[in-house]
Backbone as CSV, one residue per row, in Angstrom:
resi,resn,N_x,N_y,N_z,CA_x,CA_y,CA_z,C_x,C_y,C_z
1,VAL,0.992,-1.542,-0.147,-0.219,-0.322,-0.266,0.993,1.390,0.134
2,GLN,0.516,2.079,-0.936,1.176,3.535,-1.462,0.270,4.792,-1.125
3,PHE,0.779,5.913,-0.627,0.558,6.584,-0.813,1.428,7.906,-1.309
4,VAL,1.299,8.562,-2.128,2.263,9.435,-2.955,1.446,10.980,-2.949
5,GLU,1.778,12.163,-2.060,1.216,13.433,-1.911,1.751,14.049,-2.589
6,THR,1.005,14.497,-3.723,1.943,15.800,-4.579,1.289,17.366,-4.471
7,GLY,1.259,18.473,-5.320,0.690,19.340,-5.347,0.507,20.538,-4.725
8,GLY,1.649,20.718,-3.598,2.116,21.499,-2.815,2.965,22.606,-2.884
9,GLY,3.137,23.841,-1.964,4.034,24.702,-2.616,3.732,25.892,-1.898
10,LEU,4.586,26.840,-1.968,4.390,28.046,-1.449,2.981,29.286,-2.068
11,VAL,2.617,29.836,-1.368,1.488,30.227,-1.948,0.939,31.484,-0.771
12,GLN,0.469,32.946,-1.684,0.173,33.868,-0.581,-1.360,34.091,-0.254
13,LEU,-1.208,34.652,0.663,-2.231,34.490,1.483,-3.324,35.134,0.600
14,GLY,-4.693,33.642,0.343,-5.940,33.854,-0.073,-5.726,32.844,-1.094
15,GLY,-5.179,32.607,-1.644,-4.138,31.648,-2.453,-4.449,30.214,-2.968
16,SER,-4.785,29.817,-3.760,-5.432,28.459,-4.027,-4.249,27.151,-4.372
17,LEU,-4.628,26.284,-3.791,-3.711,24.623,-4.424,-4.454,23.907,-4.450
18,ARG,-3.851,22.968,-5.429,-4.792,21.641,-5.277,-3.867,20.151,-4.750
19,LEU,-4.341,19.640,-4.057,-3.275,18.596,-3.362,-3.792,17.539,-4.244
20,SER,-3.218,16.602,-4.375,-3.047,14.757,-5.348,-3.222,14.025,-4.157
21,CYS,-3.572,12.984,-4.115,-2.984,12.117,-3.815,-3.152,10.316,-4.242
22,ALA,-2.269,9.785,-4.821,-1.895,8.559,-5.653,-2.113,7.347,-4.976
23,THR,-3.268,6.511,-4.830,-2.871,5.481,-3.999,-2.693,3.883,-5.167
24,SER,-1.856,3.232,-4.521,-1.931,1.816,-4.642,-1.791,0.638,-4.373
25,GLY,-1.743,-0.441,-4.744,-1.795,-1.546,-3.650,-2.867,-2.055,-2.679
26,PHE,-4.178,-0.945,-3.512,-5.739,-1.374,-2.647,-6.611,-0.750,-3.898
27,ASN,-8.105,-1.717,-3.431,-8.841,-0.873,-3.920,-9.073,0.008,-2.912
28,MET,-8.786,1.191,-4.000,-8.985,2.362,-3.262,-10.786,2.773,-2.835
29,GLU,-11.346,2.470,-4.288,-12.635,2.613,-3.788,-13.822,2.398,-2.846
30,TYR,-13.270,1.136,-2.349,-13.936,0.444,-0.855,-13.580,0.859,0.324
31,TYR,-12.827,2.175,0.149,-12.061,2.856,1.139,-12.601,4.262,1.374
32,ALA,-12.672,4.818,2.437,-12.800,6.407,2.823,-11.645,6.258,3.144
33,ILE,-11.406,8.180,2.585,-9.894,8.211,2.132,-9.742,9.834,2.701
34,GLY,-8.892,10.007,3.707,-8.988,11.617,4.519,-7.602,11.891,4.266
35,TRP,-7.786,13.287,4.302,-6.820,14.475,4.285,-6.386,14.545,5.645
36,PHE,-4.910,14.554,6.188,-4.589,15.282,7.310,-3.421,15.966,7.184
37,ARG,-3.119,16.827,7.910,-2.352,17.938,7.680,-1.543,17.837,9.443
38,GLN,-0.180,18.250,9.447,0.648,18.326,10.826,1.538,19.964,10.795
39,ALA,1.358,20.563,11.305,2.290,21.888,11.673,3.376,21.836,12.450
40,PRO,4.380,22.032,12.411,5.653,21.953,13.348,5.264,22.444,14.525
41,GLY,5.436,21.471,15.543,5.419,21.153,16.771,3.712,20.990,16.974
42,LYS,2.855,20.933,16.209,1.476,20.505,16.505,1.091,19.105,16.781
43,GLU,-0.038,18.376,16.734,-0.544,17.454,16.092,-1.200,17.086,15.315
44,ARG,-1.215,15.771,14.489,-1.955,15.971,13.542,-2.963,16.033,13.496
45,GLU,-3.912,16.714,12.499,-4.969,17.002,12.446,-5.776,16.774,11.178
46,GLY,-6.874,16.171,11.609,-7.790,15.539,10.538,-8.782,16.571,10.070
47,ILE,-8.138,16.701,8.517,-9.426,18.105,7.569,-10.428,17.605,7.057
48,SER,-10.143,16.390,6.634,-11.292,15.837,5.388,-11.561,14.538,5.035
49,CYS,-12.656,14.133,5.141,-12.799,12.768,4.542,-13.927,12.485,3.427
50,ILE,-13.725,11.699,2.484,-14.585,11.053,1.447,-14.973,9.568,1.949
51,SER,-15.846,9.276,1.383,-16.475,7.847,2.416,-16.444,7.035,0.572
52,SER,-16.383,6.001,0.921,-16.629,4.674,-0.201,-17.131,5.383,-1.489
53,ILE,-17.334,4.387,-2.624,-17.902,4.452,-3.860,-19.010,4.497,-3.375
54,LEU,-19.462,3.669,-2.099,-21.055,3.523,-1.415,-21.612,4.294,-1.579
55,ASN,-21.325,5.768,-0.914,-21.948,6.748,-1.188,-20.880,8.254,-1.020
56,ASN,-20.148,8.091,-1.315,-19.486,9.352,-1.371,-19.626,10.913,-0.474
57,ASN,-19.777,10.421,0.549,-20.566,11.955,1.749,-18.748,12.367,1.976
58,THR,-19.174,13.632,2.060,-17.821,14.130,2.797,-18.050,15.022,4.106
59,ALA,-16.696,14.772,4.785,-16.841,15.522,5.975,-15.863,16.566,6.169
60,TYR,-15.712,17.792,6.734,-14.533,18.672,6.839,-14.360,18.848,8.172
61,ALA,-12.969,19.530,8.476,-12.916,20.242,10.608,-13.837,21.398,10.191
62,ASP,-13.804,21.551,11.038,-14.483,23.851,11.166,-13.395,24.415,10.684
63,SER,-12.001,23.686,10.847,-10.599,25.103,10.499,-10.543,25.287,8.802
64,VAL,-11.323,24.342,8.002,-11.289,24.102,6.651,-12.603,24.267,5.721
65,LYS,-13.509,23.702,6.289,-15.128,24.235,6.196,-15.137,25.350,5.468
66,GLY,-15.821,25.305,4.151,-16.232,26.289,3.200,-15.039,26.612,2.787
67,ARG,-13.819,26.335,2.848,-12.621,26.666,1.751,-11.947,25.675,1.535
68,PHE,-12.426,24.451,1.641,-11.839,23.107,1.068,-12.618,21.891,0.403
69,ILE,-12.085,21.467,-0.966,-13.116,20.681,-1.137,-12.212,19.511,-1.354
70,ILE,-13.288,18.206,-0.864,-12.612,16.826,-1.458,-12.898,16.097,-2.504
71,SER,-12.083,15.995,-3.149,-12.961,14.560,-4.409,-12.125,13.786,-4.049
72,ARG,-12.943,12.456,-5.267,-12.275,10.985,-5.418,-11.937,10.994,-7.102
73,ASP,-11.345,10.042,-7.860,-11.315,9.520,-9.280,-10.947,8.672,-8.929
74,ASN,-11.613,7.382,-8.837,-11.328,5.684,-8.617,-10.988,5.395,-9.702
75,ALA,-11.202,5.429,-10.564,-10.441,5.260,-11.529,-9.170,5.591,-11.705
76,ARG,-8.560,6.759,-11.134,-7.273,7.381,-11.269,-6.892,6.726,-9.638
77,ASN,-7.895,5.993,-9.318,-6.864,6.171,-7.495,-6.492,7.332,-6.587
78,THR,-6.836,8.070,-6.940,-6.498,9.115,-6.783,-7.828,10.192,-5.864
79,VAL,-6.901,10.821,-4.879,-7.858,11.189,-3.867,-7.373,12.722,-4.405
80,TYR,-8.531,13.829,-4.485,-7.712,15.307,-4.363,-8.296,16.381,-3.001
81,LEU,-7.774,17.717,-2.905,-7.976,18.522,-1.784,-7.894,19.645,-2.707
82,GLN,-8.997,19.987,-2.740,-8.568,21.425,-3.788,-8.677,22.855,-2.703
83,MET,-7.937,23.371,-2.029,-7.927,24.402,-1.441,-7.678,26.151,-1.838
84,HIS,-8.542,26.650,-1.349,-8.682,28.357,-1.568,-9.125,29.049,0.107
85,SER,-9.013,30.257,-0.303,-8.549,31.244,0.546,-7.958,30.454,1.638
86,LEU,-6.523,29.992,1.126,-5.322,29.772,2.077,-5.227,31.023,2.982
87,LYS,-4.864,30.471,4.675,-4.616,31.339,5.512,-2.662,30.896,5.421
88,PRO,-2.131,31.689,6.368,-0.832,31.145,7.312,-1.414,30.087,7.932
89,ASP,-2.056,29.853,8.529,-2.894,29.034,9.640,-2.697,27.521,8.801
90,ASP,-2.971,27.602,7.273,-2.897,26.379,6.686,-1.860,25.547,6.153
91,THR,-0.298,26.746,6.422,1.164,26.195,6.419,0.552,24.597,7.476
92,ALA,1.719,23.270,6.499,1.723,22.174,7.438,2.109,21.372,6.359
93,VAL,2.243,20.176,7.215,2.949,18.924,6.033,1.120,17.712,5.418
94,TYR,0.596,18.034,4.512,-0.432,17.529,4.441,0.035,15.887,3.759
95,TYR,-0.901,15.020,4.793,-1.102,13.570,3.947,-2.069,13.010,3.912
96,CYS,-2.609,12.229,3.260,-3.735,11.285,3.040,-3.454,9.599,3.489
97,ALA,-4.867,9.258,4.237,-4.925,7.912,4.945,-6.226,7.164,4.140
98,PRO,-6.379,6.210,4.280,-7.425,5.620,3.909,-8.261,5.577,5.653
99,ARG,-9.503,5.076,5.993,-9.999,4.576,6.661,-10.639,5.535,7.965
100,CYS,-10.554,6.973,6.869,-10.585,7.950,7.945,-12.403,8.215,8.294
101,SER,-12.918,8.785,9.346,-14.035,8.948,9.557,-14.126,9.769,10.657
102,SER,-15.270,10.857,10.845,-16.108,11.396,11.214,-17.230,11.374,11.956
103,ALA,-16.574,12.362,13.460,-17.346,11.896,14.464,-18.032,13.071,15.058
104,GLY,-18.921,13.938,14.635,-18.991,15.279,15.559,-18.383,15.922,14.430
105,ARG,-17.490,17.208,14.883,-16.430,17.924,14.245,-15.135,17.263,14.425
106,THR,-14.882,16.323,14.360,-13.858,15.356,14.373,-13.225,14.678,13.399
107,ILE,-12.345,14.540,12.162,-12.219,13.612,11.446,-11.066,12.970,12.080
108,THR,-10.569,11.563,12.121,-9.643,10.574,12.646,-9.590,9.678,11.766
109,THR,-8.251,8.682,11.277,-8.360,7.299,11.099,-7.716,5.817,11.124
110,SER,-8.146,5.029,11.334,-8.314,3.863,12.075,-6.640,2.772,11.468
111,TRP,-6.234,4.023,10.158,-5.424,3.603,9.425,-3.802,3.375,10.324
112,ARG,-3.514,2.140,10.874,-2.159,1.738,11.257,-0.722,1.558,10.634
113,GLY,-0.880,1.351,8.852,-0.212,1.058,8.123,0.824,2.515,7.976
114,SER,1.520,2.104,7.253,2.666,3.303,6.864,2.046,4.303,6.193
115,TRP,2.613,5.408,6.030,2.436,6.781,5.894,2.777,7.200,4.479
116,GLY,2.343,8.088,3.342,3.668,9.125,2.451,4.032,9.708,3.051
117,GLN,5.077,10.460,2.143,5.843,11.542,2.860,5.140,12.798,2.933
118,GLY,4.128,13.028,2.081,3.608,14.419,2.626,4.371,15.787,1.362
119,THR,3.032,16.175,1.505,3.325,17.456,0.585,3.224,18.820,1.186
120,GLN,4.590,19.857,1.322,4.266,20.783,2.168,3.606,22.152,1.218
121,VAL,2.688,22.559,2.279,1.736,23.901,2.009,2.195,24.671,3.000
122,THR,2.856,26.066,2.256,3.470,26.813,2.979,2.557,28.216,2.249
123,VAL,1.886,28.562,3.398,1.152,30.015,3.072,1.380,31.512,3.598
124,SER,2.047,32.162,2.689,2.852,33.372,3.577,2.095,34.460,3.450
125,SER,1.759,35.600,4.630,0.817,36.555,4.812,1.341,37.989,3.780
């Protein structure tokens, strides 16, 4: 099982980026896939989750709701995160992982396998 996150970069306040998570080694379409981020000195934060091919529901953390959009292309084994109105607080390394779920306003994952290297997003003010 592998995850390759790409699309990060340096962007100014208010800018946009689209992240991609290319997966391999499992049938992605049957799993919920989530985006997570970790800023220096902070714990990993779940920010978005999209459910499996069965219903394609989406969930977002309050910190990104209304600004980020998660989507998936099962034919390409890829999950995307379109990010708008970026803020300096969005600066972090972004990762994807399967088996995400949302409970209330918290997004978590039960994935205990290896993670990808992530992609760095830096927002300047």
